[in-house]
C-alpha positions as CSV (number, residue, x, y, z in Angstrom):
1,M,-3.9,30.8,2.0
2,P,-6.6,28.2,2.4
3,G,-7.8,26.5,-0.8
4,Y,-4.6,27.0,-2.7
5,G,-2.9,23.6,-2.0
6,W,0.8,23.3,-1.4
7,V,2.8,26.5,-1.6
8,L,6.6,27.2,-1.4
9,R,7.1,28.5,2.1
10,T,10.6,29.9,1.9
11,R,13.4,30.3,-0.6
12,P,15.1,27.0,-1.5
13,K,18.3,26.1,0.5
14,I,21.3,25.2,-1.7
15,K,24.0,23.0,-0.3
16,I,27.1,21.6,-2.1
17,G,28.1,18.0,-1.3
18,Y,31.8,18.1,-2.0
19,K,32.4,14.4,-1.1
20,C,29.8,13.1,-3.5
21,R,30.3,15.9,-6.0
22,R,26.6,17.0,-6.1
23,L,24.5,20.0,-5.6
24,L,21.5,19.6,-3.2
25,I,18.5,21.9,-3.3
26,Y,16.0,21.8,-0.4
27,F,12.4,23.1,-0.9
28,V,10.0,23.7,2.0
29,F,6.3,23.5,1.2
30,A,3.3,24.3,3.4
31,K,-0.4,23.7,3.2
32,T,-3.1,25.4,5.3
33,I,-6.0,23.2,6.3
34,N,-9.1,23.8,8.3
35,I,-9.7,21.1,10.9
36,G,-13.3,21.9,11.3
37,E,-14.2,20.7,7.8
38,D,-15.2,17.1,6.9
39,N,-15.4,15.9,10.5
40,V,-11.6,15.8,10.9
41,K,-10.7,14.4,14.3
42,H,-6.9,13.9,14.2
43,I,-4.1,15.5,12.2
44,V,-0.7,13.8,11.6
45,S,2.1,16.1,10.7
46,V,5.3,14.8,9.2
47,D,8.7,16.6,9.2
48,V,11.2,15.1,6.8
49,N,14.7,16.6,7.0
50,E,18.0,15.5,5.4
51,N,18.9,13.2,8.2
52,N,15.7,12.4,10.2
53,V,12.0,12.0,10.1
54,I,9.6,13.1,12.8
55,V,5.9,12.4,13.0
56,K,3.6,14.3,15.4
57,V,0.3,12.6,16.4
58,L,-2.0,13.9,19.2
59,D,0.7,16.3,20.6
60,K,3.3,13.6,20.8
61,S,6.4,13.6,18.6
62,I,7.9,10.3,17.4
63,H,11.4,10.3,16.0
64,L,11.4,7.6,13.3
65,R,14.8,7.8,11.7
66,D,18.2,9.3,12.3
67,S,20.8,8.6,9.6
68,K,23.8,10.1,11.6
């Protein structure tokens, strides 16, 4: 869906944190872009999960943080 900005990709994931007595709700958003516009040369994708962060630049993945 180009031109619509960020959209909710799937249903939210609900998780109960019994130790901390909290309810966690995870949302996944996606955005379609066209790399041929505005002379785009590189795209950086960032994947943020509950316990790590991964950045992908030029077909190489970099694992930034692991909170385990």
